[in-house]
C-alpha positions in Angstrom: 0.0 0.0 0.0 1.1 3.5 -0.7 -0.5 6.9 -0.6 0.2 10.6 -0.8 -0.2 13.5 1.5 0.2 17.2 0.6 0.1 20.6 2.1 -0.3 24.0 0.4 0.6 27.3 1.9 1.3 30.9 0.8 4.5 32.5 1.9 4.8 36.3 1.9 8.2 36.2 0.2 9.5 36.2 -3.4 9.6 32.8 -5.2 13.3 32.8 -5.7 14.0 33.3 -2.0 11.5 30.7 -0.9 12.9 28.2 -3.4 16.5 28.9 -2.1 15.3 28.4 1.5 13.5 25.1 0.8 16.2 23.7 -1.5 18.6 23.8 1.4 17.2 20.8 3.3 19.3 21.8 6.3 16.4 24.2 7.1 14.0 21.4 7.5 14.3 21.3 11.4 12.9 24.8 11.4 9.5 23.6 10.3 9.6 19.8 10.8 9.9 18.9 14.5 10.5 15.3 13.7 13.9 16.1 12.1 16.5 16.0 14.8 19.6 16.6 12.7 20.3 16.8 9.0 23.4 17.3 6.7 23.9 17.9 3.0 26.3 15.6 1.0 28.3 17.0 -0.7 28.4 20.2 1.3 27.7 22.7 -1.4 24.8 24.1 -3.3 21.9 21.7 -3.7 21.8 20.0 -7.1 20.4 16.9 -8.7 22.2 14.0 -6.9 22.6 15.9 -3.6 21.8 13.7 -0.6 20.3 14.9 2.7 21.1 12.6 5.6 18.9 13.0 8.6 17.9 11.5 11.9 14.2 11.7 12.5 11.9 10.7 15.3 8.5 9.2 14.4 6.2 7.5 16.8 8.9 7.6 19.5 11.5 5.8 17.3 14.6 7.4 15.8 15.5 6.4 12.3 18.2 7.4 9.8 16.9 8.8 6.5 18.6 9.6 3.2 16.9 11.6 0.5 18.4 12.2 -3.0 17.4 15.2 -5.0 16.2 13.9 -8.4 15.0 17.1 -10.0 15.7 20.7 -9.5 14.1 23.4 -11.6 14.7 26.8 -9.9 12.6 28.5 -8.8 9.5 26.4 -9.3 10.1 22.6 -8.8 12.1 20.2 -6.7 11.8 16.4 -6.4 13.4 13.8 -4.1 13.3 10.1 -3.4 14.2 8.3 -0.2 17.2 6.0 -0.7 17.4 4.7 2.9 15.7 1.4 3.7 13.0 2.0 6.3 9.7 0.2 6.9 7.9 3.3 5.7 9.7 5.5 3.1 9.1 8.3 0.6 9.0 7.0 -2.9 8.7 10.5 -4.3 8.3 13.9 -2.8 8.6 17.4 -3.8 7.9 21.1 -3.8 6.0 23.0 -6.4 6.3 26.8 -6.2 4.3 29.5 -7.9 4.8 33.2 -7.9 1.8 35.1 -6.7 0.7 38.7 -7.6 2.1 41.0 -4.9 5.4 39.1 -4.6 4.3 36.1 -2.5 4.8 32.4 -3.3 2.3 29.5 -3.3 4.1 26.3 -2.0 2.9 22.8 -2.4 4.7 20.0 -0.7 3.9 16.4 -1.2 5.2 13.0 -0.2 4.2 9.6 -1.5 4.6 7.1 1.4 5.3 3.5 0.7 5.4 0.5 3.1 8.0 -2.2 3.0 7.8 -5.5 4.9 6.1 -4.7 8.2 5.8 -1.1 7.0 3.0 -2.3 4.7 0.9 -2.6 7.8 2.1 0.8 9.2 1.9 3.0 6.1 -1.9 3.6 6.6 -1.3 4.9 10.1 1.6 7.1 8.8 -0.5 8.5 6.0 -3.4 9.3 8.4 -1.1 11.1 10.8 0.6 13.0 7.9 -2.7 14.0 6.3 -4.0 15.2 9.7 -0.9 17.3 10.3 -0.7 18.6 6.7 -2.4 22.0 7.3 -0.2 22.6 10.4 2.8 21.5 8.4 2.0 24.1 5.7 1.6 26.7 8.4 5.0 25.8 9.9 6.7 26.1 6.5 5.1 29.5 6.0 6.2 30.8 9.4 9.7 29.4 9.2 10.4 30.6 5.7 9.0 34.1 6.4 11.1 34.4 9.5 14.3 33.0 8.0 14.1 35.0 4.8 13.4 38.3 6.7 16.2 37.8 9.2 18.5 36.0 6.7 
């Protein structure tokens, strides 16, 4: 079983700045409390092939995650896939950004969750939790991006 969740938010910042903020996955802990630490490999600008290695906490358990950037079209599109082997993983995820009149940016984030082994039994619960949190997740992205871009 697999399924998708998504969140859409509007950030009161220009699309180029929002894209740059989101493309640096090291910013993820600012809006995703499940991300405990994250690093970019290689340590340079994000590009197709860049890997983000993280430690996350889900349902009380810490796991190691690795996401590889598979597509990068600044400033409107970014895609990734999880290359780590976990019971529930992201087959595909991404950001779609759209410039709005007045200088803001509409951001859509999505992840397709897949279950492997025992994870086939757990993916439904993970999807339910992710979908329930999606509006709050979008709000956290908005708040973090606006704060970081203003002070950055």
